[in-house]
N, C-alpha and C positions, 0 to 999 in steps of 0.2 A: 453170931449174927443176931440182930434185933430187927423186928418188923414193926413199923408204925403204920397204923391204918388211918387213912384220911378219906372220908367219904367211903367210896367203894374201891378206892385205889390202895394198893399195898406197896409200901416203899421199903426196901431192904437196905438197912444201914450198917455199915461196918462198925464194930464196937470201938475201933480206934477213932472214928470221926464223931462219935457222940459227944455232945456238949461243945463242939467247936462252933465258931461263928459261921463258917462255911456250911456246915451241916444244918444248922438252924435256918440259914438263909435258903438253902435248897428245899428244906421242908416247907417253909413259908411260900416259896415260889410255886412249888407243886400244889400246895393247898389252894393257892389263889387261882391256878389254872383249872383245877377241878371244880371249883365253886361255880354254881349256876349264876349267870349274869343277872343283875337286878332287872326287873320289868319296868320299863320306862313308859310314860304316856307317849303317844305317837308324836306329839309336838316336841318332846324332849329327846326323841330317839334318833335325831339327825346324826349321820356319820359324815366324816370328812369326805368320803368318796361318793356321797349322794349326788345324783344328777337331777336337774330340773327339766320339766317338759310341759308343754301346753297341749292338751288333747282337745280336738274339735271334731265332732261327727254330725253329719246331716241326719236328722231324725227320720227322714223319709227313706233312708237306706237301711233296711233291716239287717243286712249282713254286717255293715259297719257297727251298728248298735250292738249286735250279738257278740262281735269280736271284742269290743270295748268292755261289755258286761263280763265276758269271760276273763279278760285281762284284769279287771278290778277284782273279780272273785279270786283269781290266782294270787295277786300281789297285795291285796288290801292290808294284810297284817304287817307287811314289811315296809310299807310306804310311811315316810316320816311326816308327810303333809299332803293333803288333798283339799283343794278349795271346794266351796259349794259350787253347784252348777251355775256358771256365770253366763250361759247362753240364753237364747230365747227359746224356751221349751217347745214352741211351735215349729221352729226351723232348725236350730242347731243346739247341741249340748256341748259346753266348753268347760274344762277343768284345768287348773294349774296343779301340778303334782311334783313331788320330790321323793326320791327313793334310791335304792341301790342301782348301780349301773345296769345290772342284768335285767332288772324290772323295766327301767326306762327304755333300754334297747329293744325290749320285746313288744313295745307299743307298735301296733300295725302302722307302717309308713304313711298310709293314706289318712291316718287319724292324727298325725303330728302337725302342729301348727307353729308358725313363726310367732314369737312374742318377746317382749322385753323380759318377761319372767324367765323364759327358757334361754335367753341370751342369743336368740336367733332373730335377725331382722329381715 
């Protein structure tokens, strides 16, 4: 038996399979799976499954603001897009965002707003 080390992964290959197209393809496939994905800028990191949402909070409600701050802190790195605050800072804060389903579904219900961006009218 022959062992090929790819990254930290060890693949054991039968000596009968060495040099065959199937063995080479298997090695390439395993190497591709173990390779770290490239780091993309947030704008380029959009996934097919990303959802959109519009977030709107009344700045006079401290609990709503704290909940959205905590949400942004938890999900910021995984969001593929977040607009600048489009609200009137004195009354409401409003953002359009896009990210993984689990992130968007975790937005507090009272902070979700209907919008053309989110596809909800």
